[in-house]
Phi, psi and omega in degrees: 000133191287153178251152179216139171261121188276127182266324185198182174245141179275182184290352178253006178081017177267144170299137176248126177225164170230131183237120182050040176083358183255134179287124178245120178259116193240109176299138174085009184244143184240155179304139181088354185269153169247124188226154162269136184228156177238136185277138178253337179201126182248127169238175187295322187256347186206167173224151165250138190208175176226146182290135179257322182207132180268118179272323175227115190273145173283148176294345180266358176287135176226164179286127179303128184292345182247131183290350179266356181303133183105323177264305181293138179273001184294322183238146177232002187222032180289343177279359177246131180300162190296321178296326175295320175299316180299308185297318181299318181291325178293323176297319181300315179298310176300318177301311183300316180296323180280311191283327182268336189234348192048051180233143167237130180295142176296334176224132168271114183287147181301140184291149177261121184211152179228209183284151178266358183238153172050035182263342194274108180267357174228143177198156177238111182262132174280147178231132175218150176253110184237105187298320183294346178246020173100006177116228185288142169238136179227123179164199176269168185284152171299155175301128178056038183209155167272358176288149179273133180294144176277113181212153176234009175195168181215120187289336184265351173276148174311146191298326183283336178282317176303318181296339181278346188302307180294332178286328175291326176300311182300315183300305180304315179304332183267356179281158189294322179231073186293345180267010179243026181232081196284339179202158174231121173269145183246131174219121178246133175205133187059228179270005191243145179236122178257136165245126183255108183268120174270121179231140187260000176224154179306144178271143179284167178298327179285325176302312182294328177288328175296319179294326176295313184296317177299319179296313183292324181290324187249008173060047175242171178244130176264136165242151181238145177224119183257338182221233179287184189295326184288356174272359183293129180227147169290128178250311180198136002278145180301138174081015179296141185286163183299153167288158182204158170222160184243153164240081192299334176301332183244008179059043183247146177227117182249126175271150177208154174272147185300342180267353180280145182289129163222165179289144185281341185243097188295330181291313180290323177304321176301315181295321179295316180296321179296319179294318180302317184288330174296324179280322178287326179053060180296138181230153179298137177094348179275149168246124190234141171262133172246109185257136199063053195284343182059220184269011172105024180304322179251335180302314187288319173303325183293313183293323177299325178279001168110353178276160176267127189234134177252121179262127179241133181209146181282343180262120179298326180294319179286329173295322176300313179299312178305317176298317177298322178290321178298315184291316177303330181262008177070035184240011187297331183290338179258000186238136166228158186225151178216145176262122181206149174279095183288348176281349177237020183294150179235169178302322181286321179287330175285322180296332183288344178287348182100178178270154182225139173286322186209158185222135167251131182239125176226073186278168168288193185302330180297344180079199186222046189294320180292325181295307186298325181291329183281344180292137180295142178286331177252143182067222182079177180301139182273345178221139178229127171251123189243118173253130189227148171245017175217111179295335179291310176287336172295312177299319175304311182288327177296328178296321179293315181295323182273310185279345179236335188252356176085019175269163166256142171272096186287325180195157175203150183197170181254162169234123180274079182288332182231081176303147178077358175244171177270359178287139184223144175252149183215161183222138186224147179246129175241137176226144174296000000 
C-alpha cells in the first residue's frame, strides 16, 4: 500500500501530499503525518484518497468526540484539535488572497473561535424510512452519499436537540406515511427550540395529535411545511413566541422566523459582530451602509454606536424583520432600510442610495462582485468591512477593491463559525 508524507491541508480539510510529482488529497490525514492511503479517484494530475493507517501521527491529532465521525458527513475535521483547525483555516484564507488576488493583508487579525461542541443552533436533518436499517432514520447524510447516517446523537447540536434524535425516529416511525417526510429542520433561539417538519402528503388527525404530544412532552415548537417555503405555518403550540438571539455587547435582542437566515453559531456570531464594530468604528454623525443586511445583525449594532445606517437587502421579508427589530430595540430613528437586488447593482443605482462614510458588506457565498465594481473609484466610502463565507469570492472581490478602486487591504482573519468542518467565515478591512 502506498505511503505519503502530508504537507498541508486543502480547503476541504484533506491532507495534501505529492507522490512522484502528483498531488494526492487524502481524507483523514494531517500535516506532518506519514500515512498509508488507498486511492478513491485517479486523474492525470491528481488523486483523491483516504488514509488507511497512520504511521507517524501529528501532535494535533485527537480522538474524534463523536462516535459517528467518519460515517456522518456533517463533520470532516474532528480528528484535528481546534487550534489546528483554526490555523488551517487561516492558511486557506491567506492562500486564497495571495493566489487569486495577489494580496497579503497588512495585518493578520487574531482568529475568532469558540467551543467545538453543542454550538450548532440551526440544522437540516434528513429523514428516511429504511426497513433494512430498522425503520426511520433521522440525521445528517453519510459522507459522499445521499444515504442518511445511522446515528442517535450529534456532538455539535445542542445537547437537548441531540437527545431528541432517537425520539424523533420513534415519532416518525409511528406516523401514517413515514416515507413521505423528507426532512426536519432545527432552529434554536433564546429558550425556544423549533422543529420544522417537511411533509409531502397531508397529515392525518392521528399524526397531528402525535406531534402535539411530542411538542408538549419535549417543550419544542412545531412548524409544518407542505409545499414551498411560503407554505410554512406554526402548528403547535399555537401562539408560540418568536425565536430570538441576543447581542449583549450592544444591548440588542433580535427576533427571527425559523426559515430566516441567522448564523448557526450564536457565540461566534457575537464575537464576529464585536470585531466588525471595532474595525468599522461607527461614529455619531456618520452615514453607513450595511449591504446584504439580513434581519439587522450588523445594522443594529452600527446604529447603537450612534451612526445613521441604511440596511439594504434583496428579501422584502427580511427587510420587514429588520425594521421590526430596529423598532423593538429603540433604534428606528437611526435606521432606514431598502429592498434591492445587490447582485445587479450598477454605478448609477448605487449612487442613487446617497453617499456613505463607511460600508459593511456581508454577502452570501456568491460574493459581491457587482457591488464592489459599482463603488466609485474616486471618493466613495473611506472604510469597508467585508464579512465573507467564501475565501474564493472574498479574494476575487478584494482584487477589485485594491487593484481597481484604490483601497488597501489593512487586515484579514477568520472566524471558526463551523468547528470540525472545512467551512470558514472571514472578515477583512479595506481603507482608502
